N, C-alpha and C positions, 0 to 999 in steps of 0.2 A: 375704855374701848368699849364698855357695855350701857354707855350713856346716850340716853335718845337725843338724836338732832333733830327740830321739831325746823329747821330750816331748808332739810333736804327732804322736799317733795316736789310734786307733780302735781298740777289739777286736770282731772282728766273726765271726759264725757261719755257716757256709755248709751247706745241707744239699743235698745231690743223689742221687736214685735211692739212698737208703737211707745216704750214706754222708756223715759229717759232717766237717770240720775248723775246729777255732778259729784263730782267728790275730790277728796285730796287722798293721794297714794304717797305711803312712804315705801319703798319697795329695798330688796335682798338685805335688808338688816341684819346683821348675826348678833344672833341672842346666845350665843356661846365664845368664850377667847379662845379655845383649843379647839378648834372643830376640826374635826377627821373625814368628813366628805364638803363636797359643797352643795349639796341640799340642805345644811343648819343655816340657814336664812327664815328669814318672815318678814309678809307683808302686811302692811297697816293701811287702812281705809276707813276715810271718813268723810259722813256728808260734808259737802261744802258751805251748807247754809250756817252750819253750827260755828263756822268763824266767819260769819256776817252777822252774829249775835239772834239767829233764828232756831226756833226747834222744831221738832219732827214726834208727834204723838206724844208731848209732855218731856222728851227727852232732849236735854243740851250737850256740850262739848263734855263737861265733865261728869254727868249725870247719867251719860246713855251705857248702858251693859254691852260688856265687850263680848261677842260672839264669835266660839273659835270652832270651826268647823276644820275638820281632817280631809285629806283624800286618799289615806289610806285603804288598800283591799288587798284582799289575798297575803297579809302582815309584807307586802313589796313596800316599797319607798312611797312617800306621800309627797310629792312636793308642795310647794306655797302657789296658791292659785289666787283667781284674780276675778273679777265680774264678768259674766259669758252665760253660756250654755254649758250642762254638764253634756254627759256621751250620748244621753236618752235626746239630747236637744232641746232639753226643757231649761228656762232659765236657772240658773245655780241659786244655790242657797246665800253665797256671796252677794250678790245683786239686790235681790229679795230684802235680805236684813239692811242692806244700806238704805234702800229704798223706805225699809219698815222706820228706819231710823237709830239701827246699832251702831255700836263702832266693829269693826270687822278685825280679827286678826287670823289671817293664815298662815301657819308655822312649817315649813318641811320638815317631814323628818324622815331619820333610816328606815330600810326593811331589809326584809331577808336574800334581797336579790341586790342590795346595793354592791356596785362594784363588778355585778355579772351582764353580760350583755343576756337581756331577756326578752320573748316576747308576748308574756301572757298579759291576761286584763283580767280583772277581778271589780265586782261588785264593790261599788265603795271608792274605785281608782279614779284619779284624772285621765280622762284619755288624753292620748298623748304621743307624742316620740315611742319607739323603740328603743329601749336602754341601751348605751354601751357601756361595758365594763374598761374598769382599770385593773380588774385580778384583786383587789381590797376587799373580804368582804366582812365589811364595819359595822352592817348593819343587824346583825343577828342579836337575838332576846339579851338584853331587854333595851336595846338601842331606841325603838320608836316611842318608848315611855320617858325614857330619860329626856329624848331630847324636845318632848313635848312638857315636860315638866320644867326643863330649862328656859323654853321660850314662856312659859307661867312668869317663872322668877325674874325673867327680864322685864316682862309689864310691871311686875309689885316692886323690884329695883326701883324702877322708872317712875313712879307713882307721883304725879304731880306734875310731871314733865311731858307723861304721855295723854293723850284723850282717851277720854271712857272711864266709866266707875272700876278699878281693880279690886273690887270687892264683891265685885258682881259678873265674875265670870263665868261664862257655858261654854262647856265643851259640846261638840255635834259630831256624830261618825255615824257611818254603814259599816255593816258587815267586820273586819278585822277593826275598820276603824269606830264601829260601835264596841268593840271590844275595847277600844286604846280610851274613849270615852268612861268606858265604865271602870276601867283602871285609874284613869288619872281624878274622877270621882272619889275612887272609893280608898284611894291610899294617897290622901294628902298629907305629905310632912313628912313620911315614914323615912325613918333613915335606912335603912334598907337599900335603898336607891341614892343617898349620898357619893357612895365611892365612886360610882359612875358618872356622877353630874360633877364631882370633883375633879373628874381626868379629862372631862371638856371645858371645865373652866367654867361653869354655870354659876350665876349671880348667886351668893349668900343669901337666899330669903324663900318666904314663904313658898308652896309650890299647891296649894290646897284650893277648891276652886269652889261658887256657890253653888252650881246646878249642872248634872251631866246630862244628855240628851242622846240618848242610843237608841240606835234602829240596827235590829236582827245582829245583835254581837255574835261574833262567833269567840267564843271565852269558856272558860272552865276546862281548858282541851284534855288536861290528866281525866276528867270524867266523860265528855262529852262523847266518846266510842260508846263507853256502856250506855246512856241514855238517848244516842240515837238506833241502838239495837232494842231497847228498851220499847220505843215507838213501831220499827219496822221490822222487826223480827218476825218471820215467817210471809214477808212480802218480798220476793225475790225478783221480780223484773225490776230494774233499774230504767230512768230515762233522766238523760242532763244535758246541760248544753256547754260545751268549753266556749271560749271565750279566748280570742287570739288577737292582738296588736298586729296590722299591716299598713302598708303606706297608703291604703284608702279607708282607714280607719278601722273600728271594732267589729271581728266578724264572729260569727257563731256556727258553732261546729255541733250540731247534735250527734249525741253518744246513748247508743241503749244497749242493753244485755241483759244475763240471767245469771245470780250468784252462782260458782261452782259448788260443787257441795264442799269443798275444804270450808268457801265462807260461807255456806251455810251452817259450819258447824263453827264457826270464831263468831257468826253471830248469835247461837244461841249459848254463848259457853258468855259473851259481854253482856248477852241479857239479863243474865241470872247474877252480875256484879251489882246493879245498878243498884236493886232494891237498899241493900247493904247502906251505901252511900246515900241513899237518901234517906233510909231512916234516922243515918247518924248526925246528921242536920236538926231534926227535931223540928221541924219547920208547923207551923201552925196556919190556920185563916185568918178571917177578920174576924169571926165569932172564937178564938180561942179552942177549935180543935183540931187534934192531930192531924198530920196529913203524913200517911203512910204507905208503907208496900208489902205485900205479901211476898214469898219466894216466889212465885210467879207470877209477878210485875201487877197484881190485884189490890186494889186498897184503896183510900180515900185521896189518896194523890191524883193518882189515875182518875175518877170522881171530879175532883178540883180541875184536872185539864179540859175536862171533858166539859165541864160548867163554863170555861171562860170560851170555849170554842161555840157552845150555845148559845151565852151572852151578846160574841161578834154575831153570830148570824141573827139574833133579833133584834139586832142593831140595824144591821140591814134590812131587814125584813121592813123594817120599821121607817126608814128611810134612806136605804139604797144609797149611802152615803158612798160607798166606793165608787160608784158610776157616777153620782154627782159632782164629787169632790176632784175624784183623782182620773186623768185623763190617760187612759189606756195602761191604765196601772196593775189591773186586775188578772187576773188568769184567764184563758180562753174557758169558758164549761164552768163556772165558778158563781152565774147568775142562783141568787139566790132558791128562786121559785124552779129549779133544774137537779136540786139537790134531794135524791131520793134517800139518803140515809137517815134525815131528818125528820121526827116526828113532829108536825104543824096542826094545831086545833086552835080555832078561832082567833086565828091570827098570833097564837104564841109557838115559840119552838119549845117543845115540854123534854123532847130528848133527842139522842141522835146515837145514830148506832158506830160507836167507836170504830168497828174492822170495816166499816162501809166507808167511812170519813177517810181513813188511809190509804185503803185501795183508791179513791177518787184522788189525792194530793198524789199519791208511787212516791215509792224510794226513791231517792236521786243518785246514795252513797253505794259503795260496796263496802263492805265489813273486814278491817276496821276502817270507819270515815277517814278520821284523823291520822291516826299512827298507823299508819302505811309498812306492812310487813317488808316493804321493799325499800322504804325509807325514801319514798320518793311523792310525798306529799309536801302541800306548802307549809305546813303545822312541822314537819321534820324537818325543814330547811332552816325555820324561824328558830329553832333549837339548837341549830348547827354553832359550831364558831368561826372564826374569821380561817381557821386553817382545816376544819371539818364541813364537809359541806353540808351532811345531816346527822340528826341523833332521833330516838325513841325518847317518848316521855311519858308512857306506862309499861306500867311492872310484865302485862298482859303483853304488848307488840313486843318489850326487849326478850320475853322466855320465848316468843316463837316467830319471832326474827328469822327471814332467809337469806340475811345478808350478815358482814360482819359488822354489828350493829354495834353502839354503847347507848348508856341511858344518861338524859343529860342531869344535870346538877338540879337535884330538889328545890335549892334557894334559885335559880335561875328560874324553873316552872312555879315556882311560889311567885315569884316577879310579875309575870303574865297573868295571874285570875285574881280579879277584883273581889271574887267570894273571899280571898285570905284575909283580907283589909279591912272589911266592913266591920267597925267598930273596932278595929286594933288602928285605928290611923284617925284624923282630920277628915273624917269623911264628909263628901256635900251633904248638905239638908235635903236639896231637892232633886229628883228624879222623874226623868220622863222615858219608860221603854216602849217602844214598838216593836212588835214582831209579827208580821203577815200570819194569817190563819192557814195559808198554804206555802208557806217557806220549809223546807224541805234542806236546807243547807245543816240545819241542825236542830237538834230534837227542840219541840215545844215546852220540854221539861225545863231546858237550858235558860231563856228569859225567866221563865216561871217561877225557878230558884231564885234566880237574882233578886226581882223583884217581891219575892216573900221574904228574903234575910235580909233584906234593908225595913222592911214594912214590919218584921218585928224583933227589929231592933231602933225603929222609934223613928225612922225617915219617911221621910214624906215622899211618897210616890204615885206616881200616874202611868197603867201599865194597861196594855190590851194586846186584842191581836186581830190587827182589823180585817173585813172578811176578805177574803178571794186575792189578797196581797200576798206577790211570791215574796224573793229574798230581794230586798231593795228599799231605799231610801228616800228620805228629801220628798215625799207625796205626799206632805200635810203641811208644809211649810204654817199657812194662814194659824195653824192649830197649832202649832209648836211656838211660835210667835205669840199666841193669846197667851197660850203657859208662861212664857217666861215675863212677859207685860204682867199678869198677874201673880207672880211671886214676888217681881221685882219690889212691891208694893207692899207686901207681909213684913 
């Protein structure tokens, strides 16, 4: 059943904005023998010129890297996609990757709203129809990871039959999809997932990958609340946009507010928890200096984060990359010459006022940011089960819960945290992590910790905080592809 049929295909042509690609599409392929949801299928796209004996950028039918973008946002289901435009109207990564010469595999994966009628939309998602529920909540953690691993195992099981180099698989995702890419990259071949893979009839193969591309990953959830308040405690105004699917497309609803006295107390409590966690990681910078925080949240780690932001500002000051490369990607008011909290001397960013920076980008979420006391956050649902809608995943929120809630199984929480698997599994050698300097969906500490953990354990990491960029992804695909081409030759 899991044998790839290379005769079942269609030759398609896609024309967007004057750019044309001709490709062979193999669609709706079952990647596991016992699927529990109709979404568990994959699409494979191959430049047609490869079947004519030609090459693109030096790649051919069996040497081209396999690019695996996902469409997961908000831990919702991520259906298989195809060449076209994304929800912002940009040419999507599948189209661009095919044009560049990659084999593209788009695997559909379950999510927290599988089986439930829902009109939510999150960055990283595929814009489309409002989902219809069948009542079976089969997509709770760790389903999305299990499905992606099953898809990778299918590719390896069909090595030689399937187009592309199965030893050069690169995953890509944004937000929760960025977290999925990170988990896949970190946890290669971990036995922890085997019972779930066996349950859906995944191939008995490897599921490690060559490289992971992660845009603003919403990960390390059990520590994300504390990290968020470490950054935003003391800033009580919040501003966010809620995305909702409608018949006419994705609608944006502006939400503004001020933390209540109770939420301010929660923020202070959570901030105090972060230094202990951070210090337990024993992180070091590239000069082997320890990165630590004192009980007030001050210290070398905070200075390290400041330096990352300063470096981002300096790059923007030098080449204005955001406004030259990224079409309408930056936050309004983020032009480098308008940032009063930056100290610039002779064309050099020499310092940054941390409070001024945080005040500029603003808080987005109330406290707690992820493990909501009323169990109504997307992440609460992600840790629910087929019969329980939502669960807590931190001791703090469980202790202060406003409802009759239960704490998720620690083993399940671990399965969704890439930090737990770095160097404890067949972790991908190459990583590219991007998190906008103006991203407020999760603390800047989180992608920094991920990148430092990888670097400290000897992995190759390309990490930066692009200036002015909010919570988003796929905004620098040319640079991403250049990185893939470079590591492919190593």
